[in-house]
N, C-alpha and C positions, 0 to 999 in steps of 0.2 A: 620408774615414773613417779613423780611427786605431784600430789593434788593439793589445792588450797583447802578443800573440804574432803572428808573421806567419801568414797563411793559406796553406795549401798544398793542392795537388790531392789529397793523401793524406787530407785531413780528411774524415771521414764526413759524410753528408748530415745526420744527426741532430745531430752536433756543430756543424756550420755553422749549422743552423737555430737551435740554442740560442744560439750567439754572436750571430746577427742579432737574435733576439728580445730579447736583453738589451742591445742597443746602441741608444742614443738616436738616433744618426745613421740607423739603419735606419728608425725611425719617421718621420723627416723626409724620407728619400729612398728610398722603397720601390721605385720604378722602377729605380734603379741596382742595388739588390740583386737584383731579379728578373733583370735582365740579367746580373749577375754569376753567379747560379745557373745560368741558361741556358747561359752560356759554360762553366762548369765541367762541366755535364752533357754538353754537346756534345763537349768535350775528352775526357771519359772514353769516350764512345761511339766517337769516332774512334780512340782508343788501342786499344779492344777490337776494332774492325774491322781495324786494322793487325795486331794480334796474330793474329786469325783468318786473315787473308790470308797472313801469314808462315807459319803452321802449315800451311795448305793447300799453299803452294808447297813447303815442306819435304817434305810427303808425296808430292807429285807428283815432286819431284826424286829421292826415294828409289825410287819406282816406276820412273822412267826409268833410274836407275842399275842397278836389278835387271834390267831388260829388256836393257840394253846388255851387262851381264855374261852374261846367258843367251845372247844372240846371239853373243857372243864365244866362249863355250864351244862352241856349236853349230858355229861356223865352224872352230874348232880341231879338233873331232871330224871334220869333213868333210875337212880337210887331212890328217889322220892316216889316213883310209881309203884 
């Protein structure tokens, strides 16, 4: 299948659907396009899951850093007493 412009993952679903519906090759090989769409959707889901996990890890890291800082201050106060 040849496209005038390259397809990217940034392409919106509606834009992609429009391109597919206007393409003669789509009508001839619908299964390929369905697989292509499934792959794009799965890639986007995986990207979102990675982003969510990264954000979760950052939050936990910040919490642990604050705890370590708190315990460090408490230990310093104990040494000063």
